[in-house]
N, C-alpha and C positions, 0 to 999 in steps of 0.2 A: 608248471612251466608253460608259458604261452608260446604257441607256434608263431613264427614270423613268416612273412612272405618270402624272405631270403631262404629259409629252411625248405619251404615247399618248392621254390625255384631250383635249389640245389638238388633236391630229391628227384624232381622231374627231369633235370638235366642228366643225372646219372641213369635214370630209367630209359630215357630216349637214347643216350649214348650206348648203353648196354645192348639195347635192342638193335641198334645199327651195327654194333660190333658183331653180335651173333649172326645177323643177316649177312654181313660181309664175309664172315668165315664160311658160312654155307655157300655163298656165291663163289668164293675162291675154290672151295672143294668141288663144286659142281662144274666150274669152268676147267679145273684140272682134269676131271673125268671126260669132259666134252672134248677138250683139245687132245687128250690121250687117245680117245676113241677115234677121232679123225686121223691122227698120225698113224695109228695102228692099221686103219683101213686103207690109207693111200700110200704109205711108204713102207718098204720092206725092212729098213734099218731099225725102226723102233721096236720091232719084235724082239730084239736082243736086249733092249733097254728096260722094257716093262716085264713084270712077273708073268710067267707062263700062264697062270690061271686067268689073269686079266686079258692077255692076248687071246686066249681060247674063248673066253666069254664074249669079247667084242666081236670076234670073227664068226661066232655062231649065233649071235643075237639076230632075230628076224628084223626086217626093215620096219615093220609096224611098231616094234618095241623101241627101236631107235627113234622113231618119230615121236613116240610118247615121251621118251627121255629128253630129247631136244626141245620138245614143247615145254617140259618142266624147266629146262635151263633158260629158255626165253622168258618164261613167267617169273623165274627167280631174279633174272636181270631186271625185268620190269618192276618187280616188287621192291627190290633194293632202290631203284631209281625213284619210285613213288614214295618210299619211306624217307629218302633223303629230301624229297620235295614236300614232305609232310602231307601227302595227299591221301585222302580217305580210301581211295580205290585199292590201296595195298591190302585192305581187309578182305577184298575179293581175290586179288591176284595171288597172294601168298598161299592161302589154302588150296587154290587150284594147282599151284606148283607142287604143294605137298601131296596132293592127290596123284598127280602125274608121276612123281618120284615113287610113291607107294605102289602104284600099279606096276611100274618098272621093276621094283624090288620083288613084288610077289611073283611076277612072271619069271624073273631071274632065279628066284628060289625054287620055283617049280621046275625050272630047267636044270637044276642041279648046281647052281653057283653057290656052293657052300661057303666060300670065302666072304660072301656079302651078308651072311646071316646076322652076325653081331652088329655090324655097321648099320644094317637096316633097323634093328631095334633101337640103337642109339639115336639114329636119325628121327625116328618117331617121337621119342622123348624130347629131343632137341627142338623139333619143329613144333611140338605142342607148347613148349616153353616160349618160343618166339611168338606163336599165335596169342598166347596169354598176355605176353608183354605188349603186343600190338593192340589188343583190346583194352588193356589198362591205359596205354597211351591215348587211345581214342577217347576213353572215358574221361581222362584228364585234359582233353582238348589239346594234346600235343601234336596230333595230326588232325587236319581239318577236312 
């Protein structure tokens, strides 16, 4: 059977779409945590809405750790935007975001945030998958 351009185009469309979907889900998850963090820090009411472990974690996280996390959030927003624009710079910004989130996770685990352990390992696999898809998209010239 001979491959046609239509088959390659359909495959590339699915690859690019799946990459964007995975990046969007991570963006949404990161923004949920960022907004929750801000609400917990500035308003007393959200303390009753969010789980006690989450509130305790946010209120005890040092400022430098928050800066690392919010840098990761800014980079993930940038990465998603760059991916939507099919810009090659996403190959740099996404791994940097992954690094920021990993540093935040390691520090959180060292501080005793046990509820983040499994989520952290899942994130590492998830982020490795997204980076792999980004490199495949770059190789297939889906991002320029």
